[in-house]
C-alpha positions in Angstrom: -20.3 -2.9 1.0 -20.8 0.5 -0.7 -22.8 0.4 -3.9 -22.6 2.6 -7.0 -24.6 5.8 -6.3 -27.7 6.5 -8.3 -27.3 10.3 -7.6 -24.2 12.1 -6.4 -24.3 15.3 -4.3 -21.5 17.7 -4.1 -20.6 20.1 -1.3 -20.2 23.6 -2.6 -17.7 25.9 -0.8 -14.2 24.7 -1.6 -15.4 21.5 -3.1 -17.0 23.0 -6.2 -16.1 26.7 -5.8 -12.9 28.2 -4.6 -13.1 30.9 -1.9 -10.0 32.7 -3.3 -12.2 35.6 -4.5 -13.3 36.2 -0.9 -9.7 36.1 0.2 -8.8 38.8 -2.4 -11.7 40.9 -1.1 -10.4 40.6 2.4 -6.9 41.6 1.3 -8.4 44.7 -0.3 -10.2 45.5 3.0 -6.9 45.4 4.8 -7.7 42.2 6.8 -4.7 40.4 8.4 -3.3 37.3 6.8 -5.3 34.2 7.7 -8.6 36.1 8.2 -10.4 33.9 5.5 -9.5 30.7 7.3 -10.4 32.1 10.8 -13.6 33.7 9.6 -14.9 30.6 7.6 -14.0 28.3 10.5 -15.8 30.5 12.9 -19.0 30.6 10.8 -18.9 26.8 10.5 -18.3 26.4 14.2 -21.3 28.6 15.1 -23.5 26.9 12.6 -22.6 23.5 14.0 -23.1 24.7 17.6 -26.6 26.0 16.8 -27.5 22.7 15.1 -26.3 20.7 18.1 -28.5 22.9 20.3 -31.5 22.3 18.0 -31.5 25.8 16.6 -30.7 27.4 13.2 -29.3 30.5 11.6 -28.7 31.1 7.9 -25.2 31.1 6.5 -25.5 34.7 5.3 -26.5 35.9 8.7 -23.6 34.2 10.5 -21.2 35.2 7.8 -22.1 38.9 8.0 -22.1 39.1 11.8 -18.9 37.2 12.3 -17.0 39.2 9.6 -18.3 42.5 11.0 -17.0 41.5 14.4 -13.6 40.6 12.9 -13.2 43.7 10.7 -15.0 46.1 13.0 -16.8 47.6 10.1 -20.2 46.5 8.9 -20.0 48.1 5.5 -16.5 46.6 4.8 -17.9 43.2 5.8 -20.8 43.6 3.4 -18.4 44.5 0.5 -16.3 41.5 1.2 -19.3 39.1 1.2 -20.3 40.4 -2.2 -17.3 38.4 -3.5 -19.4 35.2 -3.0 -21.2 36.0 -6.2 -17.9 35.9 -8.1 -16.5 32.5 -7.0 -14.8 30.4 -9.6 -15.0 26.6 -9.8 -11.9 24.5 -9.2 -10.3 23.1 -12.4 -11.4 19.5 -11.6 -15.1 20.3 -11.3 -16.2 20.5 -14.9 -14.5 17.2 -15.9 -16.0 15.4 -12.9 -19.5 16.7 -13.7 -19.1 15.7 -17.4 -18.1 12.2 -16.4 -21.3 11.9 -14.4 -23.4 13.2 -17.3 -21.8 10.6 -19.6 -22.5 7.9 -17.1 -26.1 8.9 -16.7 -25.7 9.7 -13.0 -27.4 12.9 -11.9 -25.3 15.4 -10.0 -26.8 17.7 -7.3 -25.4 20.1 -4.8 -25.9 20.3 -1.0 -24.6 23.3 0.9 -24.7 24.9 4.3 -24.9 28.1 2.3 -27.8 29.0 -0.1 -29.1 27.1 -3.1 -29.9 30.3 -5.1 -26.2 31.4 -4.8 -25.1 28.0 -5.9 -27.4 28.2 -9.0 -26.0 31.7 -9.8 -22.4 30.5 -9.6 -23.1 27.5 -11.7 -24.8 29.7 -14.3 -21.9 32.1 -14.2 -19.4 29.3 -14.7 -21.4 27.7 -17.6 -22.0 24.5 -15.5 -25.7 24.8 -14.6 -26.6 22.2 -17.3 -24.5 19.6 -15.6 -26.3 19.8 -12.2 -29.8 18.5 -11.8 -30.8 20.2 -8.6 -29.3 22.6 -5.9 -30.2 22.0 -2.3 -29.3 23.8 0.9 -29.7 23.0 4.6 -32.4 25.7 5.0 -34.8 23.1 3.8 -34.5 21.2 7.1 -33.0 24.0 9.3 -30.1 21.8 10.3 -26.5 22.3 9.1 -24.4 19.5 7.8 -23.0 17.2 9.3 -26.4 16.6 11.0 -27.8 13.4 9.5 -31.1 15.0 8.7 -29.6 17.3 6.1 -28.2 14.3 4.1 -31.2 12.1 4.5 -33.5 14.9 3.4 -31.4 15.3 0.2 -31.8 11.6 -0.5 -35.6 11.9 -0.1 -35.7 15.0 -2.4 -34.0 12.9 -5.1 -36.1 9.8 -4.6 -33.2 7.5 -3.6 -32.4 5.6 -0.4 -29.5 7.2 1.6 -27.3 4.2 0.7 -27.6 5.0 -3.0 -26.9 8.7 -2.6 -23.2 9.7 -3.0 -21.7 12.7 -1.1 -18.6 14.3 -2.5 -16.6 16.8 -0.4 -13.1 18.1 0.4 -14.0 18.4 4.1 -13.5 15.3 6.3 -16.2 16.4 8.7 -18.7 16.4 5.8 -17.7 12.9 4.8 -18.0 11.7 8.4 -21.5 13.1 8.7 -22.6 11.6 5.4 -21.2 8.2 6.3 -23.0 8.3 9.6 -26.2 9.2 7.7 -25.8 6.1 5.6 -24.6 7.7 2.3 -21.8 6.5 0.0 -18.9 9.0 0.3 -16.1 10.3 -1.9 -13.3 12.5 -0.4 -11.0 14.6 -2.4 -7.8 15.5 -0.6 -6.8 18.6 -2.5 -8.0 21.0 0.2 -7.0 19.3 3.4 -4.3 17.0 2.2 -5.9 14.1 4.0 -8.6 13.2 6.4 -7.8 13.1 10.2 -8.0 9.6 11.6 -10.8 10.4 14.1 -13.3 10.9 11.2 -14.9 8.0 9.4 -13.0 7.3 6.2 -14.7 7.8 2.8 -15.7 4.9 0.7 -13.6 6.4 -2.1 -10.7 8.8 -1.7 -8.6 10.5 -4.3 -6.5 13.6 -4.8 -9.2 15.4 -6.9 -12.8 15.2 -7.9 -12.2 13.3 -11.1 -10.5 10.6 -9.2 -13.3 10.5 -6.7 -16.0 10.2 -9.4 -14.1 7.5 -11.2 -13.9 5.6 -7.9 -17.6 6.0 -7.2 -18.7 5.0 -10.6 -16.5 1.9 -10.3 -18.4 0.7 -7.2 -20.5 -2.5 -7.7 -24.1 -2.4 -8.8 -26.5 -4.4 -6.6 
């Protein structure tokens, strides 16, 4: 039985921050419709493949090289990627984080991107005080959904994996976290629902506030 988490980690891209600003930058660069989805999917695919092979590359490196290939222009790709510094949070993020603060449960972030960018975006959005720590997979050189990334986050926050919550809008992230022994919360606002071949989340709701309410309602040991 899943227990109430002592700490809750949030994925960053599309879970906390929308990639709409990157999409608008791609439009200004004259990229075809659907480039954002194809590019982001390709970056994740390459990151996952490197992890499966026991290798590692930083998100910013894969993002730049993949987008340069797609646009055929290195300078244009660099300009588009500058939009990552201007991402806005989804509307359900602040109320979800405030509920955790009220409940006395620390919130942290865990991203395949970069912790320093997450900190910048949280500061920009006025949310930094609601997040205790920002982590990224560079600490273990393995991308999520590799178990090591989640388990390392648990160690960094001095909790057992079964008492660390993982909140995401990506079913693959939830699957990896479940396999690593975490308590999981899936928000369906991005994908609409999790495919049946992934492990289901311990808690599922339409948005982050519903997910947090469900995680906080889990039993204490």
